[in-house]
C-alpha positions in Angstrom: -68.8 85.1 7.7 -66.4 82.0 8.0 -68.8 80.1 6.0 -68.9 82.7 3.0 -65.3 83.1 3.3 -64.9 79.1 2.4 -67.6 79.3 -0.1 -65.3 81.9 -1.7 -61.8 80.3 -1.5 -63.5 76.9 -2.7 -65.0 78.5 -6.0 -64.3 76.4 -8.7 -62.2 78.3 -11.6 -63.1 78.3 -15.2 -59.8 76.7 -16.3 -59.9 73.6 -14.0 -62.4 70.8 -14.3 -63.7 68.7 -11.1 -64.0 65.1 -10.6 -66.5 63.1 -9.4 -66.6 59.9 -7.1 -68.2 57.6 -9.5 -65.6 58.8 -12.4 -62.6 58.2 -10.3 -63.5 54.9 -9.6 -64.6 54.1 -13.3 -61.0 55.3 -14.7 -59.5 53.3 -11.6 -61.0 50.3 -12.6 -60.2 50.1 -16.5 -57.3 51.8 -18.5 -53.7 50.3 -19.3 -50.6 50.7 -17.1 -48.5 53.6 -18.1 -44.8 53.1 -19.4 -43.3 55.8 -16.9 -43.8 56.9 -13.5 -44.4 60.3 -14.4 -47.4 59.3 -16.5 -49.1 56.8 -13.7 -49.4 59.8 -11.0 -51.9 62.3 -10.7 -52.2 65.3 -8.2 -54.2 64.6 -5.1 -56.8 67.0 -4.9 -57.9 69.0 -2.1 -61.2 67.3 -1.0 -63.6 70.0 0.6 -65.0 70.0 4.1 -68.5 69.9 2.7 -70.4 69.0 -0.1 -68.9 66.8 -3.2 -66.3 66.9 -6.0 -67.4 68.3 -9.5 -67.8 65.6 -12.0 -65.1 67.0 -14.5 -62.6 64.5 -15.6 -58.9 65.1 -16.7 -57.7 62.3 -19.4 -54.6 60.8 -19.0 -54.0 61.7 -15.3 -55.5 58.6 -14.1 -53.5 55.5 -13.1 -55.6 52.1 -13.6 -56.1 50.3 -10.2 -54.1 47.1 -10.0 -56.2 43.8 -10.0 -59.4 45.8 -11.0 -61.5 44.9 -14.3 -61.5 47.1 -16.9 -64.7 49.3 -17.0 -66.0 51.4 -20.0 -65.0 55.3 -19.9 -68.2 57.2 -19.1 -69.8 59.3 -21.9 -69.3 62.9 -21.9 -72.0 65.1 -21.2 -72.6 68.7 -20.3 -73.7 69.0 -16.9 -77.1 70.1 -16.1 -77.3 73.5 -14.8 -78.3 73.8 -11.1 -79.8 76.5 -9.2 -77.4 79.1 -7.7 -78.2 78.5 -4.1 -77.8 74.3 -4.6 -74.5 74.8 -6.3 -71.4 73.7 -4.0 -68.0 75.5 -4.5 -65.3 73.8 -6.4 -61.9 73.6 -4.5 -59.0 75.3 -6.2 -56.4 73.3 -7.7 -52.8 73.6 -6.2 -49.6 73.5 -8.5 -48.0 70.3 -7.9 -44.5 69.6 -8.4 -44.0 66.4 -10.4 -40.5 65.7 -8.6 -42.3 65.2 -5.4 -45.0 63.3 -6.4 -45.1 59.5 -5.1 -46.0 56.2 -6.8 -49.3 54.8 -5.9 -48.6 51.9 -3.6 -49.7 48.4 -4.9 -49.5 44.9 -3.8 -46.3 43.8 -5.5 -44.5 47.3 -5.3 -43.1 49.3 -8.1 -41.0 47.3 -10.8 -37.4 48.4 -10.9 -34.7 47.8 -13.4 -32.1 47.6 -10.3 -31.5 44.1 -9.4 -29.5 45.3 -6.3 -32.3 47.1 -5.1 -34.8 44.0 -5.5 -32.3 42.0 -3.7 -32.2 44.4 -0.8 -36.0 44.6 -0.9 -36.2 40.8 -0.5 -33.6 40.5 1.9 -35.4 43.3 4.1 -38.7 41.2 3.9 -37.0 38.0 5.1 -35.7 39.7 8.1 -39.1 41.2 8.8 -40.4 37.5 8.9 -37.8 36.2 10.7 -38.2 38.9 13.5 -42.0 38.0 13.4 -41.1 34.8 14.2 -38.7 35.5 17.2 -41.4 37.3 18.8 -43.9 34.2 18.3 -41.3 32.3 19.7 -40.8 34.4 22.4 -41.0 33.1 26.0 -41.4 29.6 25.3 -38.1 28.7 27.0 -39.8 29.4 30.4 -43.0 26.5 29.6 -42.9 24.1 32.5 -42.8 21.3 30.0 -39.9 22.6 28.1 -38.1 23.0 31.6 -38.9 19.3 32.6 -37.5 18.0 29.1 -34.3 19.8 29.4 -33.7 18.9 32.8 -34.9 14.9 32.8 -34.1 13.9 28.7 -30.6 13.3 27.8 -29.4 15.7 24.9 -29.3 13.7 21.4 -27.7 14.5 18.1 -29.9 15.0 15.2 -28.8 14.3 11.6 -28.0 16.7 9.0 -30.0 16.9 5.9 -28.4 14.7 3.4 -26.1 17.1 1.0 -25.9 16.5 -2.5 -22.8 14.4 -3.1 -21.0 13.3 -5.8 -21.8 9.9 -7.2 -19.2 7.9 -6.1 -17.4 5.1 -8.4 -18.6 1.7 -8.0 -16.1 -0.5 -6.2 -14.6 -3.3 -8.4 -17.1 -6.7 -7.6 -15.2 -9.5 -6.4 -13.7 -12.2 -8.8 -16.3 -15.2 -9.5 -13.7 -17.5 -7.5 -15.5 -20.5 -5.1 -16.5 -19.3 -2.1 -15.1 -22.0 0.0 -15.5 -22.4 3.7 -13.0 -20.7 5.7 -11.7 -23.9 7.4 -11.0 -25.6 3.5 -9.5 -22.5 2.6 -6.9 -22.6 5.3 -5.9 -26.1 4.4 -5.5 -25.3 1.1 -3.4 -22.0 2.0 -1.4 -24.2 4.6 -0.4 -26.9 2.1 3.3 -26.4 0.5 4.1 -23.6 3.1 6.9 -25.3 4.5 8.5 -26.3 1.1 8.0 -22.7 0.2 10.0 -21.4 3.2 12.6 -24.0 2.5 13.3 -23.1 -1.2 13.4 -19.5 -0.2 16.3 -19.8 2.2 17.8 -21.8 -0.5 17.6 -19.1 -2.9 18.9 -16.5 -0.4 22.2 -18.7 0.2 22.5 -18.6 -3.4 22.4 -15.0 -3.6 25.5 -14.6 -1.3 27.7 -15.7 -3.9 26.1 -14.1 -6.9 26.5 -10.9 -4.6 30.4 -12.2 -4.3 30.9 -12.3 -7.8 29.0 -9.0 -8.5 30.3 -6.4 -6.1 34.2 -7.0 -6.6 34.9 -6.3 -3.3 37.2 -9.4 -2.2 39.9 -10.7 -4.3 38.8 -13.4 -6.6 41.1 -16.5 -7.2 43.3 -16.7 -10.2 41.5 -19.4 -11.8 38.2 -17.4 -11.8 38.5 -15.8 -14.8 36.0 -13.0 -15.5 34.2 -15.3 -18.5 34.0 -17.9 -15.6 32.3 -15.6 -13.3 29.6 -14.6 -16.3 29.2 -18.4 -16.5 29.0 -19.2 -12.5 26.7 -16.0 -12.6 24.4 -17.6 -15.0 24.4 -21.3 -13.4 23.4 -19.2 -9.9 20.7 -17.6 -11.7 19.4 -20.7 -13.2 19.2 -22.8 -10.1 17.2 -19.7 -8.1 15.1 -19.9 -11.3 14.2 -23.7 -10.6 13.6 -23.3 -7.0 11.1 -20.4 -7.8 9.7 -22.0 -10.6 6.1 -22.4 -9.2 6.1 -18.5 -8.4 7.5 -17.4 -11.6 4.8 -19.7 -13.4 2.4 -17.9 -11.6 3.4 -14.9 -13.0 3.6 -15.9 -16.5 0.1 -17.6 -16.2 -1.2 -14.3 -15.7 -0.7 -13.3 -19.3 -3.5 -15.9 -19.9 -5.7 -13.9 -18.0 -4.4 -10.7 -20.1 -2.9 -9.5 -16.6 0.6 -8.6 -15.9 2.6 -7.8 -12.6 5.7 -7.3 -11.3 6.3 -11.1 -11.1 5.4 -11.1 -14.8 8.3 -8.5 -15.5 10.4 -10.4 -13.3 10.1 -13.6 -15.7 10.8 -11.7 -18.7 13.8 -10.0 -16.7 15.2 -13.1 -15.4 15.0 -14.4 -19.1 16.6 -11.7 -21.1 19.6 -11.5 -18.2 20.1 -15.0 -18.6 20.3 -14.6 -22.3 22.6 -11.7 -21.7 25.0 -13.7 -19.7 25.2 -16.5 -21.9 25.9 -14.6 -25.1 27.8 -11.9 -23.5 31.3 -12.8 -24.6 30.2 -13.5 -28.3 28.1 -10.5 -29.0 28.7 -7.6 -26.6 32.1 -8.1 -24.4 31.5 -4.9 -21.9 35.4 -5.0 -20.6 34.9 -7.2 -17.8 31.4 -5.9 -16.7 29.1 -8.6 -15.2 25.7 -9.2 -16.1 22.6 -8.3 -13.8 22.3 -12.2 -12.4 22.3 -10.8 -9.0 19.5 -8.6 -9.2 17.7 -11.3 -10.6 18.3 -13.7 -7.6 17.4 -11.1 -5.2 14.2 -10.6 -7.2 13.6 -14.4 -7.1 13.9 -14.4 -3.2 12.0 -11.5 -2.3 9.1 -12.6 -4.7 9.2 -16.0 -2.7 9.7 -14.1 0.5 6.4 -12.1 -0.1 4.4 -14.8 -1.8 4.8 -16.8 1.4 4.1 -14.2 4.0 1.2 -13.4 2.2 -0.3 -17.0 2.4 0.4 -17.4 5.7 -1.5 -14.3 6.3 -4.6 -15.9 4.5 -4.3 -19.1 6.3 -4.3 -17.4 9.8 -7.2 -15.1 9.0 -9.0 -18.4 7.4 -8.5 -20.0 10.6 -9.4 -17.4 12.7 -12.9 -16.8 10.6 -13.6 -20.7 11.0 -13.4 -20.8 14.9 -16.7 -19.3 15.6 -19.8 -21.1 14.1 -21.8 -17.8 14.3 -19.4 -14.7 14.4 -19.9 -11.4 13.8 -19.6 -9.5 10.5 -18.5 -6.1 9.7 -19.7 -4.2 6.5 -19.1 -0.6 5.9 -22.8 0.6 4.9 -23.2 3.8 2.6 -24.9 6.5 4.0 -26.2 4.9 7.5 -25.7 7.7 9.7 -25.8 11.6 9.1 -24.7 11.0 5.4 -21.4 8.9 6.2 -20.6 5.7 5.1 -20.6 3.8 8.7 -19.1 0.6 9.9 -22.0 -1.9 11.3 -21.6 -5.2 13.3 -24.1 -7.9 13.0 -24.5 -11.7 13.2 -24.5 -13.7 10.5 -22.7 -16.3 8.5 -19.6 -15.4 6.6 -21.0 -15.9 3.0 -18.6 -14.4 0.6 -15.3 -14.3 3.0 -13.7 -17.1 0.9 -14.5 -15.4 -2.3 -13.0 -12.2 -1.2 -10.1 -13.9 0.6 -8.9 -15.5 -2.8 -9.4 -12.0 -4.8 -6.1 -10.2 -6.1 -4.7 -7.8 -3.5 -4.3 -4.1 -3.7 -0.6 -3.4 -4.5 -1.3 -6.5 -7.6 -4.2 -4.0 -8.7 -2.1 -1.0 -9.0 0.8 -3.1 -11.0 -1.9 -4.6 -13.3 -2.3 -0.9 -14.6 1.6 0.1 -15.0 3.3 -3.3 -15.7 2.0 -3.4 -19.1 3.0 0.5 -20.0 6.5 -0.5 -18.5 6.7 -3.7 -20.4 6.0 -2.2 -24.0 8.1 0.9 -23.3 11.1 -1.5 -22.3 10.3 -2.9 -25.7 10.5 -0.1 -27.5 13.0 2.0 -25.8 15.7 -1.4 -25.9 15.2 -1.2 -30.0 15.7 2.8 -29.9 18.7 2.6 -27.6 20.2 -0.4 -29.7 19.2 -0.9 -33.4 18.5 3.1 -33.5 21.9 3.6 -32.4 23.4 1.3 -35.0 24.4 -1.2 -32.4 21.9 -4.2 -32.7 24.3 -6.5 -30.5 23.6 -4.5 -27.6 19.6 -5.3 -27.7 20.0 -8.2 -25.1 22.1 -5.8 -22.7 19.6 -3.0 -23.2 16.4 -5.3 -22.5 18.2 -7.0 -19.4 19.1 -3.6 -18.1 15.7 -1.8 -18.7 13.6 -4.8 -17.5 15.8 -5.4 -14.5 15.5 -1.8 -13.4 11.8 -1.6 -13.8 11.1 -4.5 -12.0 10.7 -3.3 -8.5 12.3 -5.6 -6.0 9.2 -4.8 -3.6 6.5 -5.9 -5.4 5.6 -8.8 -3.7 6.5 -7.5 -0.3 4.2 -4.1 -0.6 0.9 -6.3 0.5 2.8 -9.6 2.0 4.7 -7.9 5.2 2.1 -5.5 6.3 -1.0 -8.0 5.7 0.9 -10.9 8.0 1.8 -8.6 11.1 -1.6 -7.2 10.9 -3.1 -10.6 10.9 -1.1 -11.9 13.6 -2.1 -9.5 15.6 -5.8 -9.5 14.8 -5.9 -13.1 15.2 -4.8 -12.8 19.0 -8.0 -10.6 19.3 -10.4 -12.7 17.5 -10.8 -10.9 14.3 -10.2 -11.3 10.7 -10.1 -9.0 7.8 -11.7 -10.2 4.7 -9.2 -9.9 2.3 -8.5 -7.3 0.2 -12.1 -6.5 -0.7 -12.3 -6.0 2.7 -9.7 -3.7 3.0 -11.2 -1.5 0.6 -14.5 -1.7 2.0 -13.0 1.0 4.6 -12.8 4.7 4.7 -16.0 5.3 6.4 -16.4 8.3 8.7 -18.5 6.4 11.6 -18.8 3.3 13.7 -22.0 2.0 15.2 -21.2 0.6 18.8 -24.4 -1.3 20.8 -24.6 -1.8 24.4 -22.3 -5.1 24.4 -19.7 -3.2 22.8 -19.4 -0.7 25.5 -20.3 -3.3 28.3 -19.7 -7.0 27.2 -21.2 -9.9 29.1 -19.8 -9.7 32.7 -19.8 -6.1 32.8 -22.8 -5.2 34.3 -24.1 -7.2 37.2 -27.2 -6.9 39.4 -26.3 -5.2 42.8 -29.6 -5.4 44.8 -33.5 -5.6 44.5 -36.0 -3.5 46.4 -39.9 -3.6 46.3 -42.1 -1.2 47.3 -45.8 -0.9 48.4 -48.0 -4.4 48.1 -46.7 -5.5 44.9 -45.5 -8.8 44.8 -41.9 -9.4 44.0 -42.6 -12.0 40.8 -45.0 -9.6 39.2 -42.5 -6.7 39.7 -39.6 -8.9 37.9 -41.6 -10.4 35.5 -43.0 -6.9 34.4 -39.2 -5.6 34.0 -37.9 -8.3 32.5 -40.6 -8.6 29.9 -40.0 -4.9 28.8 -36.4 -5.2 29.1 -36.6 -8.1 26.5 -38.7 -6.4 24.2 -36.8 -3.4 24.3 -33.5 -5.6 23.0 -31.4 -3.8 25.6 -28.0 -5.3 26.6 -29.4 -6.0 30.2 -31.7 -8.8 29.0 -29.2 -11.5 29.9 -29.4 -10.0 33.5 -32.9 -10.0 33.9 -33.3 -13.1 32.3 -31.0 -14.9 34.7 -33.2 -13.1 37.7 -36.2 -14.4 36.2 -35.4 -18.0 36.2 -33.9 -17.5 39.8 -37.0 -16.1 41.1 -39.1 -18.5 39.1 -41.3 -16.0 37.1 -42.1 -16.2 33.5 -42.2 -13.6 30.7 -45.6 -11.9 30.4 -47.8 -10.9 27.5 -47.2 -7.1 26.5 -48.9 -4.7 24.6 -48.8 -0.9 23.2 -44.8 -1.1 23.5 -43.1 1.8 23.4 -39.5 3.3 23.6 -38.6 7.0 25.3 -35.5 8.4 26.2 -34.7 7.3 29.2 -37.3 4.5 29.6 -39.9 2.3 28.4 -43.5 1.8 28.6 -46.2 -0.9 27.7 -49.4 -2.3 28.9 -49.3 -5.6 31.1 -52.7 -6.9 32.1 -54.5 -3.7 31.8 -51.7 -2.0 34.0 -49.4 0.8 32.6 -46.0 -0.5 33.2 -43.2 2.3 33.2 -39.5 0.9 33.2 -36.5 3.2 33.0 -34.1 5.3 35.0 -34.5 7.6 37.8 -34.9 11.0 35.5 -37.7 9.0 33.5 -39.9 8.6 36.6 -39.6 12.4 37.8 -40.4 12.9 34.1 -43.6 10.8 34.0 -44.2 12.2 37.8 -43.6 9.0 39.6 -42.7 9.8 43.3 -39.6 8.6 44.3 -38.6 7.9 48.0 -36.5 10.6 49.7 -32.9 10.4 50.0 -32.5 8.0 47.4 -28.9 7.7 46.2 -28.6 5.3 43.4 -26.5 6.3 40.6 -27.4 3.4 37.9 -30.3 1.4 38.6 -33.8 0.3 36.7 -36.9 1.7 38.0 -40.4 -0.1 37.4 -43.7 1.7 38.2 -47.2 0.2 37.8 -49.9 2.6 37.4 -47.9 5.9 38.2 -46.7 4.2 41.5 -43.3 2.9 41.9 -43.0 -1.1 42.3 -39.3 -1.6 42.3 -35.6 -0.9 42.2 -33.0 -2.6 40.5 -29.5 -1.5 41.3 -27.0 -2.2 38.7 -22.9 -2.0 38.8 -21.3 -1.2 35.7 -17.5 -2.1 35.1 -15.7 -0.5 32.2 -13.7 -3.4 30.8 -10.1 -2.3 30.3 -10.1 -2.2 26.4 -12.8 0.1 25.9 -11.1 3.6 26.5 -8.3 2.5 24.1 -10.2 1.3 21.4 -12.3 4.5 21.4 -9.2 6.9 21.3 -8.1 4.9 18.6 -11.2 5.2 16.3 -11.0 8.6 17.1 -7.3 9.4 16.4 -8.0 7.7 12.9 -11.0 10.0 12.1 -13.6 7.5 13.0 -16.4 8.9 14.9 -18.1 6.4 17.3 -22.2 6.5 17.3 -23.9 5.1 20.1 -26.7 3.1 18.8 -27.7 1.8 22.5 -30.7 0.3 23.7 -29.9 0.7 27.5 -31.5 4.0 28.9 -28.6 4.1 31.1 -25.8 4.5 28.7 -26.1 8.1 27.9 -23.1 10.3 27.4 -23.5 11.9 30.6 -22.8 8.7 32.7 -20.3 7.7 30.5 -18.6 11.2 30.8 -19.1 11.6 34.7 -18.5 8.0 36.0 -15.7 6.9 33.3 -14.5 9.8 31.7 -15.0 8.8 28.3 -14.6 11.3 25.2 -18.0 11.5 24.7 -17.9 15.2 23.2 -16.3 13.4 20.1 -19.2 10.5 19.9 -22.7 10.8 18.1 -25.7 10.1 20.6 -28.8 9.7 18.1 -32.5 9.9 19.3 -34.1 6.8 20.7 -35.9 6.2 17.7 -32.9 6.4 15.4 -30.9 4.5 17.9 -33.4 1.4 17.8 -33.5 1.8 13.9 -29.5 1.5 13.6 -29.2 -1.4 16.0 -32.5 -3.5 14.4 -31.6 -6.6 13.1 -33.7 -6.3 10.1 -31.7 -3.6 8.2 -29.9 -4.1 4.9 -26.2 -4.4 5.0 -23.3 -4.4 2.4 -22.5 -7.3 0.1 -18.8 -7.1 0.7 -17.2 -7.7 4.3 -14.8 -5.8 6.0 -14.0 -8.5 9.2 -15.0 -11.2 10.7 -15.5 -11.1 14.8 -15.3 -13.9 17.0 -15.4 -12.3 20.1 -17.5 -9.9 22.1 -16.7 -6.3 23.1 -15.5 -3.3 21.2 -11.9 -4.1 21.3 -11.9 -6.8 18.0 -14.5 -4.3 16.6 -12.3 -1.5 16.6 -9.0 -3.4 16.1 -10.3 -4.8 12.6 -11.8 -1.3 11.3 -8.6 0.8 12.3 -6.4 -2.0 11.2 -8.0 -2.5 7.5 -8.0 1.5 7.3 -4.2 1.7 8.0 -3.2 -1.5 5.8 -5.2 0.1 3.0 -3.3 3.6 3.1 0.1 1.4 3.5 -0.4 -0.8 0.6 -1.2 1.6 -1.8 1.7 4.1 -0.5 4.2 1.2 -1.2 2.6 0.3 -4.3 2.9 3.8 -5.6 6.5 4.3 -4.5 7.3 0.9 -6.3 5.9 1.9 -9.2 7.7 5.2 -9.3 10.8 3.5 -8.6 10.3 1.5 -11.1 9.5 4.3 -13.6 12.5 6.3 -12.7 14.7 2.9 -13.1 13.4 2.5 -16.8 14.3 6.0 -17.8 17.5 6.0 -16.2 18.4 2.5 -17.7 17.4 4.1 -21.2 19.7 7.2 -20.9 22.6 5.0 -19.7 22.0 2.5 -22.6 21.6 5.4 -25.3 25.0 6.9 -24.3 26.6 3.5 -24.1 27.7 3.9 -20.5 28.6 0.7 -19.6 30.5 1.5 -16.3 27.6 3.7 -14.9 25.1 1.0 -15.8 27.1 -1.8 -14.0 25.7 -4.8 -12.4 26.6 -3.5 -8.8 25.5 0.2 -9.4 21.9 -1.3 -10.7 21.7 -3.5 -7.6 22.6 -0.6 -5.1 19.7 1.1 -6.9 17.0 -1.4 -6.5 17.7 -1.8 -3.0 17.5 1.9 -2.5 14.1 1.9 -3.5 13.2 -1.6 -1.8 14.0 0.3 1.8 10.6 2.5 2.1 8.3 -0.7 2.0 9.5 -2.6 5.1 9.5 0.9 6.9 5.9 1.5 5.8 4.8 -2.1 6.6 6.4 -1.5 10.2 3.7 1.1 11.1 0.4 -0.8 10.0 0.1 -2.4 13.6 1.4 0.6 15.5 -1.9 1.9 16.7 
């Protein structure tokens, strides 16, 4: 009865057509994709429990199978009549709600016009992939090799991938000056310094009577009439110009090279002021007002003072650089570590030091851009304030006032004052900055420090030797000294002296390798390991029980401990202040060390150094950064004549502070010149003789002079 009931329920109706398996597959393999999801869906037929489906088709209700080859539609044919007993009943189709039909899932997923949904699906797939990787790495932290590596290998800092940085503007190349040796250049700068100092003092003495005649603070004798005062001021200015003729001619000769600085403006200001003083009572008597001779004399004095200080600093720097036959050179290499511009110290000859020392300083390079504009503005505005106001007789007065107002008194002091004070400090430490080109080669974010920077010669000593087993002493010493020499470690001198005292020689090694905490090589068909205690534990070398040696060099031959060399590290007094100075000035120390005992944990635990603000690259990167074969910049930052980190850090920090101070002083001097020009133009345009008096203009120039010595005094305060 159950079978008959199923046959009755599964009997096909006359209104529906049946499907065959071959026809469905043929339809899935061909055809074209429909445009809407409603046309791409088919109702799922109910499959009977027994028998097979009918062979009828429903055109337009079957989607093409994605990725399949198109197949020709099967020919329509009438089904053959079958015996009544052999025909199987057809399932009765059920009505399907089109709103509940789900699309056929494909490999790419259904296309959608909603970009937000696509991004959300993509994000979900990435999260699933990441979660799968997390499950794959789960449990790796419990691996024995990972645990041993974390315990005995010091942690290192990895470099970040280089980011896309904006291409930096190429630094101005040094002028084609002859690259003289530092000793010869020091003699050249030393010539005429005593004469310049004497003449500077005489000009200052001339400034005192000029100041007396200008300020009108004390009563004048009856014989000294206003006309005689003007002539006296003109005579004083003429004498001062004769005493400072060399510095004035230097400013005038700049025009031959199409350059104009503050000294060039001072030359024109002195000429205009002297001409105005000589013609004042003939062309424009200004009700007893004095010419601007006192300001011109003060400008000449300060120009000579700044020139003398600059030359004294250059001579001192050249003498310091010439004191060592093979000094250390400091350069700023672009992108050396972690994408930073990093300072590097290396041995070599100071080629280019003399050429850079003769280059123009930073203040002059700023003035070369603004002074031509100021000079042209003075000429045009003077014509506007005199001829334009129907008063051509005031032309010399307008020129004198505007040129004097825009000639900064601190033009020669912006570089001369801080340069001499910093050079004096650095020369006591045995370092010298290579001119302004060396100053501009600063601004890096890192500085490489090697073994001798942390512990100069004499700060590491041998505290004892112990040999184990049947190994001879000369073999242990020779093997250890050979690997130390091949690594280029700062311990090479100690083991070289030990080698000579024991009467041993270096041996030939092969397959040399460096690891975190130790070295390995093959000497006479024996595997030799040299390193720290943690390295021996990692290499499964058995150490004596109760061993309490904090800093030592261990040697193992064929996996057996052969010897221990106890070392004593003494911190130099200048190391910690130098590191703190670098960190305060945002220069990150990078440990490019080769001594396997010099790790951040040792420096922090024993010497309390701020290693958390230092970088410790992997051993391969440290070997590369401290190698002698790497390329360096062509522009020198400084020349060092002594070991240790103190001269190195002092030169780098001092050059950085000097660059900021000189640029700030030059910018303030330029702003003061522009302000003086605008103020002088307004007062001359309205004819305010009393407001633009010689005393008022002198006070204005002195007020803008005050920031320069204050800024210069902060350069060597670090």
